[in-house]
C-alpha positions in Angstrom: 0.0 0.0 0.0 2.8 2.4 0.8 4.6 1.8 -2.4 1.4 2.5 -4.4 0.7 5.7 -2.5 4.3 6.8 -3.0 4.1 6.1 -6.8 0.8 8.0 -7.0 2.3 11.0 -5.2 5.5 10.9 -7.3 3.4 11.0 -10.5 2.0 14.3 -9.3 -1.4 12.9 -8.3 -3.5 14.2 -5.5 -3.6 11.6 -2.8 -6.9 10.8 -1.3 -7.8 7.7 0.6 -9.8 6.6 -2.4 -7.0 7.1 -4.9 -4.5 5.4 -2.6 -6.8 2.4 -2.1 -7.3 2.1 -5.9 -3.6 2.4 -6.6 -2.9 -0.3 -4.0 -5.6 -2.6 -5.4 -7.5 -2.7 -2.1 -10.8 -1.3 -0.9 -11.0 1.9 1.0 -12.2 0.0 4.0 -9.1 -2.2 3.7 -6.9 0.9 3.5 -8.6 2.4 6.5 -8.0 -0.7 8.5 -4.3 0.0 8.3 -4.3 3.8 8.1 -7.4 5.2 9.8 -6.6 8.8 8.5 -5.0 10.4 5.5 -2.4 11.9 7.9 -1.4 8.4 9.2 -1.1 7.2 5.6 1.1 10.2 4.6 3.2 9.7 7.8 3.8 6.1 6.9 4.7 7.0 3.3 7.2 9.5 4.5 8.7 7.0 7.0 9.0 4.5 4.3 10.8 7.0 2.0 13.2 8.0 4.8 14.0 4.4 5.6 14.7 3.6 1.9 16.8 6.8 1.6 18.8 5.9 4.7 19.4 2.4 3.4 20.5 3.6 0.0 22.8 6.2 1.6 24.4 3.6 3.9 25.0 1.3 0.9 26.8 4.1 -1.0 29.0 4.9 2.1 29.7 1.2 2.5 30.9 0.9 -1.1 33.2 3.8 -0.8 34.8 2.6 2.4 
């Protein structure tokens, strides 16, 4: 679900719970089960992006060491 929301945002789309659910291939109810509010979904997407960035950065540093 997070990856689908991330792709949708990256494509310049307006993120709503409905568009996020559709992009993830789940129902809005299914999305709301995991992320009861749009703010929680956005926070989870940002956390996911930060973790991926940190992981990629650490890999670059490791290669150069």
